[in-house]
C-alpha positions in Angstrom: -84.1 113.2 12.8 -84.3 111.3 9.5 -87.8 110.3 8.6 -88.2 107.0 6.7 -91.2 105.6 5.0 -92.4 102.3 6.4 -92.5 99.2 4.2 -95.9 98.5 2.7 -96.6 94.7 3.1 -99.3 92.9 1.1 -102.8 92.9 2.6 -103.9 89.9 4.5 -104.9 87.1 2.1 -103.5 88.8 -1.0 -101.0 87.1 -3.2 -98.2 88.7 -5.2 -98.9 89.4 -8.8 -96.8 87.1 -11.0 -96.1 87.5 -14.7 -98.3 85.2 -16.8 -96.9 81.8 -17.8 -95.9 81.5 -21.5 -98.6 79.9 -23.7 -97.6 76.5 -25.1 -96.7 76.4 -28.8 -97.9 73.5 -31.0 -94.6 73.5 -33.0 -91.8 75.1 -31.1 -89.3 74.5 -33.9 -91.5 76.2 -36.5 -92.4 79.0 -34.3 -88.7 79.7 -33.6 -88.0 79.8 -37.3 -90.7 82.3 -38.1 -90.8 84.5 -34.9 -89.1 87.8 -35.1 -86.0 88.3 -32.9 -86.9 89.8 -29.5 -86.2 93.6 -29.3 -83.2 94.4 -27.2 -83.8 95.7 -23.7 -83.3 99.5 -23.4 -80.0 100.4 -21.9 -80.4 101.8 -18.3 -80.3 105.5 -18.0 -77.0 106.8 -16.6 -77.2 108.2 -13.1 -77.5 112.0 -13.1 -74.1 113.4 -12.3 -74.1 115.8 -9.3 -72.7 119.1 -10.3 -70.1 120.6 -8.0 -68.9 124.1 -8.8 -66.2 126.4 -7.4 -67.8 129.3 -5.5 -66.1 132.0 -7.7 -67.4 130.3 -10.9 -70.9 130.1 -9.5 -70.9 133.8 -8.6 -70.0 134.6 -12.2 -72.9 132.7 -13.6 -75.4 131.7 -10.9 -78.2 131.0 -13.3 -81.6 130.6 -11.7 -80.3 129.4 -8.4 -80.4 132.9 -6.8 -83.4 134.1 -8.7 -85.8 133.7 -5.8 -85.5 133.2 -2.1 -85.5 132.3 0.7 -81.9 131.0 0.2 -79.8 129.2 2.9 -76.0 129.4 3.1 -74.5 126.5 5.0 -70.8 127.0 5.8 -69.3 123.6 6.3 -66.3 123.6 8.6 -65.9 119.9 9.2 -67.7 116.6 8.5 -70.0 116.6 11.6 -73.7 116.3 11.0 -73.6 117.7 7.5 -76.4 115.6 6.1 -78.7 116.3 9.0 -78.1 120.1 8.7 -78.9 120.2 5.1 -82.0 117.9 5.6 -83.3 120.2 8.3 -83.2 123.3 6.1 -84.7 121.4 3.2 -87.7 120.6 5.5 -87.9 124.2 6.6 -88.8 125.2 3.1 -85.7 127.0 1.7 -85.8 127.1 -2.1 -82.1 126.6 -2.4 -79.4 125.6 0.0 -75.8 126.6 -0.9 -73.5 124.1 0.8 -70.0 125.7 0.9 -67.2 123.1 1.6 -63.5 122.9 1.1 -63.9 119.7 -0.9 -66.8 118.1 -2.8 -69.3 116.5 -0.4 -69.4 112.7 -0.6 -72.7 111.0 -0.9 -72.7 110.0 2.8 -72.9 113.7 3.7 -75.8 114.5 1.4 -79.5 114.1 2.4 -82.3 112.8 0.3 -82.9 115.7 -2.1 -85.2 114.7 -5.0 -85.8 118.4 -5.9 -82.1 119.1 -6.0 -82.3 122.1 -3.7 -78.7 121.6 -2.3 -76.0 123.2 -4.4 -72.5 122.2 -3.4 -70.0 125.0 -3.9 -66.2 124.7 -3.3 -65.0 127.3 -0.8 -62.8 126.9 2.2 -64.9 127.7 5.3 -62.4 126.5 7.8 -60.6 129.9 8.3 -61.4 132.4 11.0 -64.2 134.8 10.0 -64.9 132.6 7.0 -68.6 133.8 7.0 -67.8 137.3 5.9 -66.7 137.0 2.3 -69.1 134.4 1.0 -72.2 135.9 2.6 -71.3 139.4 1.2 -70.6 137.9 -2.2 -74.1 136.3 -2.2 -75.6 139.6 -1.1 -74.1 141.3 -4.2 -75.0 138.4 -6.6 -78.6 137.9 -5.5 -81.5 140.2 -6.6 -82.4 142.9 -4.2 -84.9 142.0 -1.5 -83.9 138.3 -1.5 -84.3 136.6 1.9 -81.1 134.8 3.0 -80.2 132.7 6.0 -76.6 131.8 6.9 -75.3 129.3 9.4 -72.8 126.4 9.8 -73.0 122.6 9.8 -74.3 121.2 13.0 -76.6 124.3 13.3 -80.3 124.1 13.0 -82.7 127.0 12.5 -85.8 127.2 14.6 -88.6 129.8 14.5 -92.1 130.1 16.0 -94.5 127.4 14.8 -91.7 125.8 12.7 -93.5 122.5 12.8 -96.5 123.7 10.8 -95.3 126.8 8.9 -92.5 127.2 6.4 -89.7 129.6 6.5 -91.3 131.3 3.5 -94.5 132.0 5.5 -92.4 133.3 8.4 -90.5 135.8 6.2 -93.6 136.9 4.3 -95.2 138.0 7.6 -91.9 139.6 8.8 -91.7 141.6 5.5 -95.3 142.8 6.0 -94.2 144.2 9.4 -91.6 146.3 7.4 -88.7 144.3 8.8 -85.7 143.5 6.7 -83.8 141.4 9.2 -84.5 139.0 12.0 -82.6 138.7 15.2 -81.6 135.1 16.1 -80.2 133.7 19.3 -77.6 131.0 18.9 -78.4 128.4 21.5 -75.5 126.2 22.4 -76.2 122.5 22.2 -74.0 119.8 23.6 -73.8 116.1 24.3 -74.3 115.1 28.0 -71.3 112.9 28.2 -67.9 113.6 26.5 -66.7 110.1 27.2 -69.4 108.7 24.9 -69.5 111.7 22.5 -65.9 113.0 22.3 -66.8 115.7 19.7 -69.6 116.9 22.1 -72.3 116.3 19.4 -75.4 114.0 19.8 -78.7 114.7 18.2 -80.5 112.1 20.1 -79.3 113.3 23.5 -78.8 117.0 22.8 -78.9 119.3 25.8 -78.8 123.0 26.3 -78.9 125.6 29.2 -82.4 126.6 30.3 -81.1 129.6 32.4 -78.2 132.0 32.4 -79.2 134.2 29.5 -79.0 138.0 29.7 -78.7 141.1 27.7 -76.7 144.4 28.0 -77.3 147.7 26.2 -75.2 148.1 23.1 -73.2 151.3 23.0 -71.7 153.3 20.1 -68.1 154.7 20.0 -69.1 157.6 22.3 -70.6 155.3 24.9 -74.2 156.2 24.1 -76.8 153.4 24.0 -77.9 152.4 20.5 -81.7 152.4 19.9 -83.3 148.9 20.0 -80.0 147.1 20.1 -78.7 144.7 22.8 -75.8 142.4 23.2 -77.0 138.9 24.3 -75.0 136.4 26.3 -75.5 132.9 27.8 -74.9 129.2 27.2 -71.5 127.7 26.9 -70.0 131.0 25.8 -71.0 132.4 29.2 -70.1 129.4 31.4 -66.7 128.9 29.7 -66.0 132.4 28.7 -62.4 132.2 29.8 -61.8 129.9 26.8 -63.4 132.3 24.2 -62.1 135.7 22.9 -64.2 138.7 24.0 -65.6 139.3 20.5 -67.0 135.8 20.3 -69.0 135.6 23.5 -72.3 137.1 22.2 -75.1 134.7 21.2 -77.0 137.2 19.0 -76.8 136.8 15.2 -78.7 138.4 12.4 -79.1 135.0 10.7 -82.1 136.0 8.5 -81.9 139.1 6.4 -83.0 140.7 3.1 -80.5 141.8 0.5 -80.1 145.4 -0.6 -77.5 147.4 -2.4 -74.6 148.4 -0.2 -75.4 145.9 2.6 -72.4 144.2 4.2 -72.1 141.6 6.9 -69.4 142.4 9.5 -67.0 140.0 11.2 -69.0 140.2 14.5 -72.2 138.9 12.8 -73.7 142.4 12.6 -74.4 144.5 9.5 -73.2 147.9 8.3 -76.8 149.1 8.2 -77.8 149.8 11.9 -81.5 149.0 11.4 -80.6 145.5 10.5 -79.1 145.0 14.0 -82.2 146.0 15.9 -84.3 143.4 17.7 -87.7 145.0 17.0 -89.4 147.9 15.3 -90.2 151.1 17.3 -93.9 150.1 17.7 -94.1 146.6 19.0 -92.1 143.3 19.4 -91.2 141.4 16.3 -90.5 137.8 15.5 -87.1 136.4 16.5 -85.6 133.0 15.7 -83.2 130.6 17.3 -80.2 128.6 16.0 -79.6 125.3 17.8 -75.8 125.1 17.5 -73.2 122.5 18.4 -70.5 124.8 17.1 -69.1 126.1 20.4 -69.3 122.7 22.1 -67.3 121.2 19.2 -64.7 123.9 19.5 -64.3 123.6 23.3 -64.0 119.8 23.1 -61.5 120.0 20.3 -59.2 123.0 20.9 -56.0 122.2 22.8 -56.4 125.3 25.0 -59.7 124.1 26.4 -60.2 120.4 26.0 -57.8 119.4 28.8 -59.7 121.7 31.2 -63.3 120.6 30.4 -64.6 117.2 31.6 -68.2 117.8 30.5 -70.8 120.5 29.7 -73.9 119.2 31.6 -74.8 120.9 34.9 -77.9 121.3 37.1 -79.5 123.7 34.6 -79.1 121.5 31.6 -82.3 120.4 29.8 -82.8 117.8 27.1 -83.7 119.4 23.8 -86.9 118.1 22.3 -86.2 119.5 18.8 -89.4 121.6 18.9 -89.9 125.3 18.5 -92.5 125.3 21.3 -89.8 124.3 23.9 -87.7 127.4 22.9 -90.8 129.6 23.0 -91.7 128.5 26.5 -88.2 129.4 27.7 -88.3 132.8 26.0 -85.5 131.9 23.7 -87.4 133.3 20.7 -90.3 135.7 20.3 -93.5 135.2 18.2 -94.2 138.9 18.1 -97.6 139.6 16.5 -97.6 136.3 14.5 -100.3 134.0 15.8 
């Protein structure tokens, strides 16, 4: 997924430009006696130190980092594909990317970031439900109406026409549709062969399920159906549901949302404002997004309760992921709505 610039060789027949040869002096000794001493070479500029802050300190004084969105929050649980995750969201067009990690990220886990969009903040994201507190803290710290995305390392946001349009353009249109949140489907990715990829992660050979997705009506405490809300299922969470708790089997997540006073993210990836949890407005279908995620595959391949019972994830309905938004659109795994 990394894009490198090719070398630029000299044109055919061209020769390299060399510094001019020194002109001969008639009397080298006299010249040396009268010539001024050469000016000392300027000292090299020190490398700019990368600033790493504790999350609590950042919240107390965020400066201009949260001044304007869209902002991405990447919760880093382990060292798997951290650089590629951050790079993907830089390319998507987020103004800032808050990378929350238990320890400072080494240079090997950081992408090329000339505009310094990535801000590394120290916060332990390895605990259960670690998404709740930091996301809610950002909601309170950011100005109202700021667009925010949240996800984990080894997760990659896709949306309709992502190859030609930025996430800012996506959200500008969504806001014009009077929507303050966007439903996203978390599509489980996995490597085809656990013997070659023990952590179940491979970007080059990533696979996902092309079928097996379904939705059920979402009910309230009294058993009545909620308006324009559904619970979505599928992927590895459906095929290996016996290894997942009941409250972690859904694949829907409100991954993109707009901040407002009193808004809170809940542990089940829904919000305390019911309209944020709807999949569309009352009048027509709206945009939805997808998150290509290796998170469940990693957990199933790593956890002692499941790893000894799973020999692989590929089956007859597995499909190679082409890393394009069009592939997900063709399979109905996200919706363009009225955006053409």
